[in-house]
C-alpha positions as CSV (number, residue, x, y, z in Angstrom):
1,M,79.3,36.6,4.7
2,D,76.8,35.8,7.4
3,Y,78.3,35.2,10.8
4,N,75.9,33.0,12.7
5,D,75.2,33.0,16.4
6,Q,77.5,30.1,17.0
7,M,80.5,32.0,15.5
8,K,79.7,35.1,17.5
9,N,79.4,33.0,20.7
10,R,82.8,31.5,20.1
11,V,84.3,35.0,19.9
12,K,82.4,36.1,23.0
13,R,83.8,33.1,24.9
14,I,87.3,34.0,23.7
15,E,86.7,37.5,24.9
16,G,85.8,36.2,28.3
17,Q,88.9,34.0,28.4
18,L,91.1,37.0,27.6
19,R,89.5,39.1,30.4
20,G,90.1,36.2,32.7
21,I,93.7,36.0,31.7
22,L,94.1,39.8,32.3
23,K,92.6,39.4,35.7
24,M,95.0,36.5,36.5
25,M,97.9,38.7,35.5
26,E,96.7,41.6,37.6
27,E,96.4,39.2,40.6
28,G,99.9,38.0,40.0
29,K,98.9,34.4,39.3
30,D,101.5,31.7,38.4
31,C,103.1,32.0,35.0
32,K,102.2,28.4,34.2
33,Q,98.5,29.1,34.8
34,V,98.6,32.2,32.6
35,I,100.4,30.4,29.8
36,T,97.9,27.5,30.0
37,Q,95.0,29.9,29.6
38,L,96.7,31.8,26.8
39,T,97.4,28.5,25.0
40,A,93.7,27.5,25.4
41,T,92.7,30.9,24.0
42,R,95.0,30.6,21.0
43,S,93.5,27.1,20.3
44,A,90.0,28.6,20.5
45,I,90.9,31.4,18.1
46,D,92.5,28.8,15.6
47,R,89.3,26.7,15.7
48,T,87.2,29.8,15.2
49,I,89.3,30.8,12.2
50,G,88.8,27.3,10.8
51,V,85.0,27.5,11.2
52,I,84.8,30.9,9.5
53,V,87.1,29.9,6.6
54,S,85.2,26.7,6.0
55,S,81.9,28.4,6.1
56,N,83.2,31.1,3.8
57,L,84.5,28.5,1.4
58,V,81.0,26.9,1.2
59,D,79.4,30.3,0.6
60,C,81.9,31.2,-2.1
61,V,81.6,27.8,-3.8
62,Q,77.9,28.2,-4.0
63,K,78.0,31.7,-5.3
64,A,80.8,30.9,-7.8
65,N,78.8,27.9,-9.0
66,D,75.8,30.2,-9.6
67,T,77.8,32.9,-11.4
68,G,80.7,30.9,-12.8
69,E,83.2,33.6,-11.5
70,K,86.0,31.4,-10.1
71,S,87.0,27.8,-10.5
72,M,86.8,25.4,-7.6
73,E,90.6,25.2,-7.5
74,E,90.9,29.0,-7.1
75,L,88.4,29.0,-4.2
76,V,90.2,26.2,-2.4
77,Q,93.5,27.9,-2.9
78,E,92.1,31.2,-1.4
79,A,90.8,29.2,1.6
80,V,94.2,27.6,2.1
81,N,95.9,30.9,1.8
82,L,93.6,32.4,4.5
83,L,94.4,29.5,6.8
84,V,98.2,29.8,6.2
85,K,98.1,33.5,6.7
86,S,96.3,33.0,10.1
87,R,99.3,31.1,11.4
């Protein structure tokens, strides 16, 4: 799978968010602020997982279509399983 710059940048932003949260904790910031930032980070991770799974599904479908390895149903089921496992 090819991870494009957009995907990598998403992860880098998440990394920055996590570093910011750690700094907030070290500074003794309010619990509500920390939780708000953690929730935003979790949402960003969920969206990134969705982008990667959907991109992977497109790649797999194209490859499977060329090789005839797996059915469309099997590929969709694998993608759904990845999404369910991520939660």
